[in-house]
C-alpha positions as CSV (number, residue, x, y, z in Angstrom):
1,M,1.8,-19.4,2.8
2,V,-0.3,-16.2,2.4
3,E,1.5,-14.5,5.2
4,L,4.8,-15.3,3.5
5,I,3.6,-13.7,0.3
6,K,2.3,-10.7,2.1
7,M,5.8,-10.3,3.7
8,Q,7.6,-10.7,0.4
9,Y,5.4,-8.3,-1.5
10,P,4.1,-5.5,0.8
11,A,2.1,-2.7,-0.7
12,G,4.3,-0.4,-2.7
13,S,6.6,-3.2,-4.0
14,R,7.4,-2.8,-7.7
15,I,7.0,-5.9,-9.9
16,E,8.0,-6.7,-13.5
17,L,5.9,-9.2,-15.3
18,H,7.5,-12.0,-17.3
19,S,4.3,-13.9,-18.3
20,M,0.7,-14.1,-17.2
21,D,-1.5,-17.2,-17.5
22,D,-4.7,-15.3,-18.7
23,P,-5.6,-16.4,-22.2
24,L,-8.4,-13.7,-22.6
25,S,-6.7,-10.5,-21.5
26,P,-3.2,-10.8,-20.1
27,V,-1.0,-7.9,-19.1
28,P,1.9,-7.8,-21.6
29,A,5.2,-9.3,-20.6
30,G,7.7,-6.7,-19.5
31,T,5.0,-4.4,-17.9
32,K,5.9,-3.0,-14.5
33,G,3.5,-2.2,-11.7
34,T,3.0,-1.5,-8.1
35,V,1.5,-3.9,-5.5
36,L,-1.7,-2.4,-3.9
37,F,-2.3,-5.3,-1.5
38,V,-2.2,-9.1,-1.2
39,D,-5.6,-10.7,-0.6
40,D,-6.4,-13.7,1.6
41,A,-6.0,-16.1,-1.3
42,G,-2.4,-14.8,-1.8
43,Q,-3.1,-12.9,-5.1
44,L,-1.2,-9.7,-5.6
45,H,-3.5,-6.9,-6.6
46,M,-1.7,-4.6,-8.9
47,R,-1.7,-1.1,-10.4
48,W,0.1,-1.7,-13.7
49,D,1.9,1.2,-15.3
50,N,-0.3,0.8,-18.4
51,G,-3.4,1.5,-16.3
52,R,-4.6,-2.1,-15.8
53,T,-5.5,-3.5,-12.4
54,L,-5.3,-7.3,-13.0
55,A,-4.1,-9.3,-10.1
56,L,-1.1,-11.7,-10.2
57,V,-1.3,-15.3,-8.9
58,P,2.0,-16.5,-7.4
59,G,3.0,-20.0,-8.7
60,V,0.9,-19.4,-11.9
61,D,2.1,-16.1,-13.3
62,R,5.8,-15.4,-13.7
63,F,7.2,-12.1,-12.3
64,I,10.0,-10.6,-10.2
65,R,10.2,-7.9,-7.6
66,I,12.3,-5.1,-9.0
67,N,12.7,-3.1,-5.8
68,G,11.6,-2.7,-2.3
69,A,8.3,-1.1,-1.1
70,K,8.1,2.7,-1.5
71,K,8.4,3.0,2.2
72,D,11.8,1.1,2.1
73,K,13.0,3.4,-0.7
74,E,12.0,6.5,1.3
75,K,14.0,5.2,4.2
76,G,17.1,4.8,2.0
77,G,16.8,1.1,1.4
78,E,18.5,-0.4,-1.7
79,A,16.6,-1.7,-4.7
80,R,16.4,-5.4,-4.8
């Protein structure tokens, strides 16, 4: 499953957050960010546009990929 997540969200992918299950200090809904890497537990480590670096947990947090990885964009790939 982790390998599938790594393929779906390679470093450089852009994400828009819908909701985060972190009652103490969530990133606000609607915040966009860039995937730095996916760890061996399948968590997406993020650099959020608001300066935060909190990871996403697929299946717990709700988010969408808003375009391809930066490498895809540089190669002329279309936004997803």
